Backbone as numpy.savetxt, mean C-alpha at the origin, in Angstrom:
# Nx Ny Nz CAx CAy CAz Cx Cy Cz
-7.45 -14.73 -2.07 -6.75 -14.15 -0.95 -5.39 -13.64 -1.39
-4.88 -12.67 -0.69 -3.65 -12.00 -1.09 -2.41 -12.65 -0.48
-1.27 -12.35 -1.08 0.00 -12.84 -0.57 0.59 -11.91 0.50
-0.05 -10.76 0.75 0.53 -9.79 1.69 0.22 -10.12 3.13
-0.60 -11.13 3.40 -0.86 -11.54 4.77 -2.08 -10.87 5.38
-2.70 -9.91 4.70 -3.85 -9.21 5.25 -5.09 -10.07 5.27
-5.28 -10.85 4.25 -6.40 -11.75 4.21 -7.67 -11.17 3.65
-7.65 -9.98 3.07 -8.85 -9.40 2.49 -8.83 -9.62 0.97
-9.99 -9.84 0.38 -10.03 -10.04 -1.08 -9.52 -8.83 -1.87
-9.56 -7.65 -1.26 -9.12 -6.45 -1.95 -7.61 -6.25 -1.89
-6.89 -7.03 -1.07 -5.43 -6.88 -0.96 -4.76 -7.25 -2.27
-3.68 -6.54 -2.57 -2.93 -6.79 -3.80 -2.14 -8.09 -3.70
-2.04 -8.78 -4.83 -1.17 -9.95 -4.90 0.26 -9.45 -5.12
1.22 -10.35 -5.01 2.62 -9.96 -5.24 2.80 -9.40 -6.64
2.17 -10.03 -7.63 2.31 -9.57 -9.02 1.71 -8.18 -9.19
0.56 -7.93 -8.59 -0.07 -6.62 -8.68 0.79 -5.56 -7.99
1.33 -5.90 -6.82 2.16 -4.95 -6.08 3.41 -4.58 -6.88
3.99 -5.54 -7.58 5.17 -5.26 -8.41 4.85 -4.25 -9.51
3.60 -4.22 -9.97 3.21 -3.25 -10.99 2.91 -1.88 -10.38
2.34 -1.85 -9.18 1.92 -0.60 -8.55 3.08 0.12 -7.88
3.96 -0.61 -7.23 5.02 0.01 -6.42 5.86 1.04 -7.18
6.29 0.78 -8.42 7.10 1.78 -9.13 6.33 3.07 -9.43
5.00 3.05 -9.37 4.20 4.23 -9.66 4.09 5.18 -8.47
4.45 4.71 -7.29 4.39 5.54 -6.09 5.60 6.45 -6.02
5.43 7.65 -5.44 6.58 8.53 -5.30 7.63 7.94 -4.37
8.87 8.31 -4.57 9.95 7.80 -3.73 9.78 8.28 -2.30
10.22 7.46 -1.36 10.16 7.84 0.04 11.09 9.02 0.29
10.67 9.93 1.13 11.49 11.10 1.45 12.44 10.74 2.57
13.72 10.80 2.28 14.74 10.49 3.28 15.80 11.57 3.26
16.57 11.61 4.30 17.64 12.60 4.36 17.38 13.62 5.45
18.32 14.53 5.66 18.19 15.48 6.76 16.99 16.41 6.61
16.61 16.76 5.40 15.45 17.64 5.21 14.35 16.94 4.44
14.36 15.64 4.46 13.37 14.90 3.69 12.08 14.60 4.40
11.98 14.95 5.67 10.75 14.68 6.40 10.88 13.45 7.28
9.77 13.08 7.88 9.75 11.93 8.78 9.88 10.62 8.03
10.35 9.62 8.78 10.32 8.28 8.21 8.88 7.86 8.07
8.61 6.96 7.16 7.25 6.47 7.00 6.87 5.61 8.19
5.68 5.84 8.72 5.22 5.11 9.89 4.61 3.77 9.50
3.97 3.73 8.33 3.29 2.52 7.88 3.84 2.11 6.51
3.95 0.81 6.28 4.42 0.35 4.96 3.46 0.80 3.85
4.03 1.19 2.76 3.22 1.68 1.64 2.23 0.65 1.14
2.63 -0.59 1.15 1.73 -1.63 0.65 0.48 -1.72 1.51
0.62 -1.59 2.83 -0.54 -1.64 3.72 -1.46 -0.45 3.46
-0.90 0.71 3.15 -1.71 1.88 2.86 -2.50 1.67 1.58
-1.84 1.17 0.54 -2.52 0.90 -0.72 -3.60 -0.16 -0.52
-3.30 -1.21 0.24 -4.31 -2.23 0.53 -5.51 -1.62 1.26
-5.27 -0.70 2.19 -6.37 -0.07 2.92 -7.23 0.78 1.98
-6.60 1.49 1.06 -7.35 2.29 0.08 -8.23 1.38 -0.77
-7.65 0.28 -1.25 -8.44 -0.65 -2.07 -9.56 -1.30 -1.26
-9.34 -1.51 0.03 -10.39 -2.10 0.89 -11.59 -1.15 0.96
-11.32 0.15 1.14 -12.42 1.13 1.20 -13.12 1.21 -0.14
-12.36 1.19 -1.22 -12.98 1.23 -2.54 -13.81 -0.02 -2.78
-13.32 -1.16 -2.34 -13.99 -2.44 -2.56 -15.29 -2.53 -1.76
-15.25 -2.12 -0.48 -16.40 -2.30 0.40 -17.29 -1.09 0.51
-16.79 0.07 0.10 -17.54 1.30 0.30 -17.32 1.80 1.71
-17.80 2.96 1.99 -17.61 3.56 3.32 -18.98 3.65 3.99
-19.18 2.83 5.00 -20.49 2.80 5.67 -20.72 4.03 6.52
């Protein structure tokens, strides 16, 4: 089980997240940087891994 609180076997552990997070592009902020992020990046990555893990029915 993961440390992120999701409870799925495909969720990243804290150690895995520390390796993946620096590989993601920086959040766009500022007056012309776009919208604030609606969902935490870690939850998005966990969701992607969940689909990869279980397949898409």
